[in-house]
C-alpha positions in Angstrom: -75.5 27.3 -190.7 -74.3 25.8 -194.0 -71.2 24.2 -192.5 -69.3 27.5 -192.9 -67.2 28.4 -189.8 -66.1 31.9 -188.6 -62.7 31.9 -190.5 -64.4 30.9 -193.8 -67.0 33.7 -193.3 -64.2 36.2 -192.7 -62.5 35.2 -195.9 -65.8 35.5 -197.9 -66.4 39.0 -196.3 -62.9 40.2 -197.3 -63.3 38.8 -200.9 -66.7 40.5 -201.2 -65.3 43.8 -199.9 -62.5 43.7 -202.5 -64.6 42.5 -205.5 -67.8 44.5 -204.8 -66.1 47.5 -203.2 -66.9 49.4 -200.1 -69.3 51.7 -201.9 -71.7 49.0 -203.3 -71.4 46.6 -200.4 -74.3 48.0 -198.3 -76.7 47.9 -201.2 -75.7 44.4 -202.1 -76.2 43.2 -198.5 -79.6 44.9 -198.4 -80.7 43.2 -201.6 -79.3 39.9 -200.3 -81.3 40.3 -197.0 -84.5 41.0 -199.0 -83.9 37.9 -201.1 -83.3 35.8 -198.0 -86.5 37.1 -196.4 -88.5 36.2 -199.6 -87.0 32.7 -199.5 -87.9 32.3 -195.8 -91.4 33.4 -196.5 -91.8 31.0 -199.3 -90.4 28.2 -197.2 -92.8 28.9 -194.3 -95.7 29.1 -196.8 -94.7 25.8 -198.3 -94.4 24.3 -194.8 -97.8 25.6 -193.9 -99.4 24.0 -197.0 -97.7 20.7 -196.2 -98.9 20.8 -192.6 -102.4 21.6 -193.9 -102.3 18.6 -196.2 -101.1 16.3 -193.3 -103.9 17.5 -191.1 -106.4 17.0 -193.9 -105.2 13.5 -194.5 -105.3 12.7 -190.8 -108.9 14.1 -190.7 -109.8 11.9 -193.6 -108.4 8.8 -191.8 -110.4 9.7 -188.6 -113.5 10.3 -190.7 -113.1 6.8 -192.3 -112.7 5.2 -188.9 -115.8 7.0 -187.6 -117.8 5.9 -190.6 -116.6 2.3 -190.1 -117.4 2.2 -186.4 -120.8 3.9 -186.7 -122.0 1.8 -189.7 -124.2 -0.3 -187.3 -125.6 2.6 -185.4 -128.7 4.5 -186.2 -127.7 8.1 -185.9 -131.2 9.4 -186.5 -132.3 7.7 -183.2 -129.7 9.8 -181.3 -131.6 13.0 -181.5 -130.5 15.4 -178.7 -133.1 18.0 -179.6 -135.9 15.5 -178.9 -134.4 14.7 -175.6 -134.0 18.3 -174.7 -137.6 19.0 -175.7 -138.9 16.2 -173.6 -136.9 17.4 -170.6 -138.3 20.9 -171.1 -141.8 19.6 -171.4 -141.5 17.6 -168.2 -140.2 20.7 -166.4 -143.0 22.8 -167.8 -145.6 20.3 -166.7 -144.1 20.3 -163.2 -144.1 24.1 -163.1 -147.7 24.3 -164.3 -148.7 21.7 -161.6 -147.0 23.7 -158.9 -148.6 26.9 -160.2 -152.1 25.3 -160.1 -151.5 24.0 -156.6 -150.4 27.5 -155.5 -153.5 29.1 -157.1 -155.7 26.5 -155.4 -154.1 27.3 -152.0 -154.7 31.0 -152.7 -158.3 30.4 -153.5 -158.9 28.4 -150.3 -159.8 30.3 -147.1 -156.9 30.2 -144.6 -158.9 27.8 -142.3 -159.0 25.2 -145.1 -155.3 25.6 -145.7 -154.7 25.0 -142.0 -156.8 21.9 -142.1 -154.9 20.6 -145.2 -151.6 21.0 -143.4 -152.8 19.6 -140.0 -150.8 16.6 -138.7 -152.8 13.3 -138.8 -152.7 13.0 -134.9 -155.2 15.9 -134.6 -157.7 14.4 -137.0 -160.8 12.5 -135.7 -162.4 9.5 -137.3 -164.6 11.7 -139.5 -161.6 13.4 -141.0 -162.1 16.8 -139.5 -159.9 18.6 -137.0 -160.8 17.7 -133.5 -159.0 20.4 -131.6 -157.6 23.8 -132.4 -159.6 24.5 -135.6 -161.5 27.8 -135.9 -165.2 27.5 -136.1 -166.5 27.4 -139.7 -168.4 30.7 -139.3 -165.1 32.7 -138.8 -163.5 31.4 -142.0 -165.5 33.8 -144.4 -164.6 36.8 -142.2 -160.9 35.9 -142.3 -161.1 35.4 -146.1 -162.7 38.8 -146.5 -160.0 40.4 -144.4 -157.3 38.7 -146.4 -158.9 39.8 -149.7 -159.2 43.5 -148.6 -155.7 43.6 -147.1 -153.2 45.7 -149.0 -150.7 44.0 -151.3 -147.2 43.2 -150.2 -146.4 46.5 -148.6 -145.7 46.2 -144.9 -147.7 48.3 -142.5 -145.8 50.7 -140.3 -147.0 50.7 -136.7 -147.8 54.1 -135.2 -145.3 55.4 -132.7 -146.1 54.7 -129.1 -147.9 57.5 -127.2 -145.7 59.6 -124.9 -145.9 58.4 -121.3 -147.8 60.6 -118.9 -145.5 62.5 -116.5 -145.2 60.7 -113.2 -145.9 62.4 -109.9 -142.5 61.5 -108.5 -139.7 63.7 -109.5 -136.6 62.2 -111.1 -133.6 61.7 -108.7 -131.0 64.4 -109.1 -127.9 63.6 -111.0 -124.7 63.3 -109.1 -121.7 65.3 -110.1 -119.5 62.2 -110.2 -121.7 60.5 -112.8 -121.3 63.3 -115.4 
């Protein structure tokens, strides 16, 4: 610790026991321990302040380097909020366009939606569907049926009617099958 070995510590302990006495020695060691704890606390506080000053000086050096390297840059032009707002506005525009398309498709009768999605091979020279398209007079009826249909709740099919009893009796069960 201080360059004092075990035999030297033993000599110091014997001298302290003789000089101070066995009655006062525990109190003396207690006060010496408190004093050492205070000294260690002050040393660690001093070390903490020195470390803080070192960190601050390093931060000052880094700050100077940043100022020197960014002297030619226009930091006002690097506005992340403007970039974020523009990205959000683009996303909102795409979402509104998709919503408008969906509303247009909902407003169209199902026959028109089918013609909008028909493959080009089925179209004639006039631009109408040549085969497979429902006649135009059925489209309003289908639209009316769609508008009066219940919302998203699925319909439950009624249970099948019981079968009529057949005239032939069922074959008897064999005793081995049971």
